[in-house]
MDTraj code that builds the backbone (N, CA, C; nanometers):
import mdtraj as md
import numpy as np

residues = "MET ARG ASP TRP SER VAL THR ASP PHE PHE MET THR ILE LEU ASN TYR PRO VAL LYS ARG SER ALA LEU ALA LYS VAL TYR ARG VAL SER PRO ASN THR PHE THR ALA ARG LEU ARG GLU ILE GLU ILE ASN HIS THR ARG THR LEU SER PRO ALA ASP LEU ARG LYS ILE ILE ALA ASN TYR ASP LEU PRO SER GLY VAL GLU ILE ARG LEU".split()
xyz = np.array([
    [10.6735, 11.9551, 9.6919],
    [10.5832, 12.0274, 9.7773],
    [10.5221, 11.9307, 9.8777],
    [10.5120, 11.9745, 10.0025],
    [10.4619, 11.8880, 10.1082],
    [10.3104, 11.8937, 10.1176],
    [10.2510, 11.7774, 10.1419],
    [10.1075, 11.7678, 10.1637],
    [10.0834, 11.7778, 10.3145],
    [10.0305, 11.8899, 10.3611],
    [10.0108, 11.9142, 10.5037],
    [9.8865, 11.8453, 10.5540],
    [9.8924, 11.7989, 10.6770],
    [9.7742, 11.7402, 10.7406],
    [9.7445, 11.8170, 10.8678],
    [9.6277, 11.7941, 10.9215],
    [9.5864, 11.8637, 11.0435],
    [9.6811, 11.8329, 11.1584],
    [9.7332, 11.7100, 11.1659],
    [9.8215, 11.6738, 11.2760],
    [9.9557, 11.7456, 11.2689],
    [9.9878, 11.8076, 11.1550],
    [10.1097, 11.8867, 11.1474],
    [10.0961, 12.0154, 11.2281],
    [9.9747, 12.0580, 11.2545],
    [9.9526, 12.1853, 11.3218],
    [9.8923, 12.1707, 11.4603],
    [9.8202, 12.0644, 11.4850],
    [9.7501, 12.0472, 11.6108],
    [9.7885, 11.9157, 11.6755],
    [9.7938, 11.9180, 11.8072],
    [9.8212, 11.7963, 11.8814],
    [9.7092, 11.7769, 11.9824],
    [9.6609, 11.6562, 11.9947],
    [9.5616, 11.6234, 12.0948],
    [9.6354, 11.5799, 12.2204],
    [9.6061, 11.6468, 12.3307],
    [9.6692, 11.6135, 12.4579],
    [9.5610, 11.5649, 12.5535],
    [9.5780, 11.4443, 12.6034],
    [9.4867, 11.3883, 12.7020],
    [9.5564, 11.3877, 12.8368],
    [9.4946, 11.4463, 12.9362],
    [9.5498, 11.4473, 13.0714],
    [9.4871, 11.3357, 13.1533],
    [9.5683, 11.2738, 13.2384],
    [9.5193, 11.1679, 13.3251],
    [9.4275, 11.2283, 13.4299],
    [9.3162, 11.1669, 13.4650],
    [9.2679, 11.0364, 13.4233],
    [9.2060, 11.0395, 13.2846],
    [9.2228, 10.9304, 13.2108],
    [9.1722, 10.9190, 13.0743],
    [9.0550, 10.8216, 13.0727],
    [8.9469, 10.8629, 13.0091],
    [8.8290, 10.7762, 12.9989],
    [8.8284, 10.7040, 12.8642],
    [8.7590, 10.5928, 12.8631],
    [8.7472, 10.5135, 12.7401],
    [8.6880, 10.5947, 12.6257],
    [8.5880, 10.6770, 12.6565],
    [8.5227, 10.7554, 12.5510],
    [8.6200, 10.8521, 12.4847],
    [8.7108, 10.9110, 12.5626],
    [8.8109, 11.0019, 12.5055],
    [8.9063, 10.9265, 12.4137],
    [8.9475, 10.8077, 12.4557],
    [9.0369, 10.7283, 12.3709],
    [8.9660, 10.6778, 12.2469],
    [8.8382, 10.6459, 12.2574],
    [8.7624, 10.6029, 12.1396],
    [8.7644, 10.7131, 12.0340],
    [8.7494, 10.8384, 12.0771],
    [8.7541, 10.9511, 11.9825],
    [8.8912, 10.9622, 11.9184],
    [8.9957, 10.9449, 11.9978],
    [9.1329, 10.9543, 11.9466],
    [9.1602, 10.8453, 11.8432],
    [9.1115, 10.7248, 11.8696],
    [9.1313, 10.6133, 11.7771],
    [9.0264, 10.6115, 11.6656],
    [8.9331, 10.7052, 11.6703],
    [8.8289, 10.7224, 11.5684],
    [8.7435, 10.5977, 11.5482],
    [8.6979, 10.5428, 11.6620],
    [8.6045, 10.4307, 11.6605],
    [8.4933, 10.4614, 11.7603],
    [8.3853, 10.3869, 11.7519],
    [8.2755, 10.4069, 11.8466],
    [8.3178, 10.3564, 11.9838],
    [8.2560, 10.4084, 12.0899],
    [8.2880, 10.3588, 12.2245],
    [8.2656, 10.2076, 12.2385],
    [8.1622, 10.1546, 12.1741],
    [8.1376, 10.0103, 12.1818],
    [8.2491, 9.9303, 12.1144],
    [8.2956, 9.9768, 12.0002],
    [8.4060, 9.9101, 11.9313],
    [8.5323, 9.9160, 12.0156],
    [8.5577, 10.0317, 12.0752],
    [8.6776, 10.0474, 12.1572],
    [8.6717, 9.9552, 12.2790],
    [8.5556, 9.9457, 12.3424],
    [8.5389, 9.8561, 12.4570],
    [8.5637, 9.7113, 12.4158],
    [8.5158, 9.6727, 12.2987],
    [8.5398, 9.5370, 12.2494],
    [8.6892, 9.5126, 12.2280],
    [8.7593, 9.6117, 12.1747],
    [8.9043, 9.5977, 12.1544],
    [8.9767, 9.5856, 12.2883],
    [8.9291, 9.6596, 12.3885],
    [8.9917, 9.6506, 12.5200],
    [8.9704, 9.5121, 12.5814],
    [8.8541, 9.4561, 12.5609],
    [8.8288, 9.3199, 12.6117],
    [8.9235, 9.2192, 12.5476],
    [8.9590, 9.2410, 12.4206],
    [9.0540, 9.1519, 12.3518],
    [9.1900, 9.1493, 12.4209],
    [9.2271, 9.2600, 12.4842],
    [9.3563, 9.2657, 12.5543],
    [9.3370, 9.2603, 12.7061],
    [9.2201, 9.2076, 12.7461],
    [9.1887, 9.1781, 12.8861],
    [9.1799, 9.3012, 12.9759],
    [9.1240, 9.4079, 12.9233],
    [9.0893, 9.5248, 13.0047],
    [8.9370, 9.5276, 13.0092],
    [8.8811, 9.4903, 13.1240],
    [8.7374, 9.4674, 13.1330],
    [8.6670, 9.5492, 13.2405],
    [8.7273, 9.6510, 13.2945],
    [8.6668, 9.7172, 13.4088],
    [8.6306, 9.8631, 13.3820],
    [8.6487, 9.9496, 13.4763],
    [8.5930, 10.0847, 13.4800],
    [8.6153, 10.1699, 13.3562],
    [8.5426, 10.2806, 13.3518],
    [8.5550, 10.3753, 13.2399],
    [8.6878, 10.4490, 13.2422],
    [8.7364, 10.4799, 13.3630],
    [8.8644, 10.5490, 13.3758],
    [8.9751, 10.4449, 13.3747],
    [9.0731, 10.4665, 13.2892],
    [9.1805, 10.3692, 13.2694],
    [9.3011, 10.4020, 13.3565],
    [9.3638, 10.3007, 13.4108],
    [9.4830, 10.3195, 13.4937],
    [9.6043, 10.3415, 13.4032],
    [9.7142, 10.3924, 13.4597],
    [9.8365, 10.4050, 13.3794],
    [9.8820, 10.2705, 13.3203],
    [9.8650, 10.1619, 13.3954],
    [9.9023, 10.0298, 13.3434],
    [9.8137, 9.9921, 13.2242],
    [9.6841, 10.0241, 13.2338],
    [9.5931, 9.9985, 13.1216],
    [9.6349, 10.0780, 12.9994],
    [9.6699, 10.2046, 13.0194],
    [9.7110, 10.2898, 12.9074],
    [9.8361, 10.2355, 12.8399],
    [9.9323, 10.1891, 12.9203],
    [10.0543, 10.1304, 12.8627],
    [10.0204, 10.0072, 12.7791],
    [9.9273, 9.9259, 12.8280],
    [9.8870, 9.8050, 12.7565],
    [9.8185, 9.8395, 12.6245],
    [9.7329, 9.9418, 12.6264],
    [9.6640, 9.9854, 12.5045],
    [9.7651, 10.0339, 12.4013],
    [9.8575, 10.1193, 12.4452],
    [9.9575, 10.1753, 12.3533],
    [10.0491, 10.0650, 12.3001],
    [10.0846, 9.9673, 12.3841],
    [10.1692, 9.8565, 12.3396],
    [10.0997, 9.7731, 12.2321],
    [9.9678, 9.7590, 12.2434],
    [9.8932, 9.6755, 12.1489],
    [9.8454, 9.7501, 12.0251],
    [9.8089, 9.8769, 12.0403],
    [9.7471, 9.9503, 11.9294],
    [9.8239, 10.0752, 11.8871],
    [9.9387, 10.1000, 11.9459],
    [10.0153, 10.2230, 11.9214],
    [9.9294, 10.3450, 11.9537],
    [9.9913, 10.4586, 11.9562],
    [9.9196, 10.5841, 11.9805],
    [9.9096, 10.6568, 11.8471],
    [9.7905, 10.7010, 11.8098],
    [9.7784, 10.7718, 11.6827],
    [9.8712, 10.8939, 11.6780],
    [9.9172, 10.9285, 11.5589],
    [10.0063, 11.0443, 11.5472],
    [9.9317, 11.1708, 11.5903],
    [10.0035, 11.2598, 11.6525],
    [9.9454, 11.3848, 11.6983],
    [9.8723, 11.3734, 11.8310],
    [9.8932, 11.2636, 11.9040],
    [9.8262, 11.2437, 12.0326],
    [9.9305, 11.2249, 12.1400],
    [9.9090, 11.2905, 12.2543],
    [9.9966, 11.2773, 12.3688],
    [9.9107, 11.2529, 12.4917],
    [9.9544, 11.1614, 12.5778],
    [9.8858, 11.1358, 12.7036],
    [9.9785, 11.1778, 12.8146],
    [9.9296, 11.2651, 12.9019],
    [10.0091, 11.3128, 13.0144],
    [9.9576, 11.2496, 13.1433],
    [10.0474, 11.1787, 13.2107],
    [10.0102, 11.1145, 13.3367],
    [10.0407, 11.2031, 13.4541],
])
top = md.Topology()
chain = top.add_chain()
for i, resn in enumerate(residues, 1):
    res = top.add_residue(resn, chain, resSeq=i)
    for name in ("N", "CA", "C"):
        top.add_atom(name, md.element.get_by_symbol(name[0]), res)
traj = md.Trajectory(xyz[None], top)
């Protein structure tokens, strides 16, 4: 018997432009923690992330299951 999870039924879709606060929710961390993680990978600027920034985040931290970003 399969153990179902919420992500089996629902998908979170983020449309560009994507803000840091939205990604913090997706990664289930506080905005301050997420900002600190972004600084670790040298993303230090605006709240709205560029497509290049998003690629860098996904390359370093993967995208949580059940999440899609549409550019």
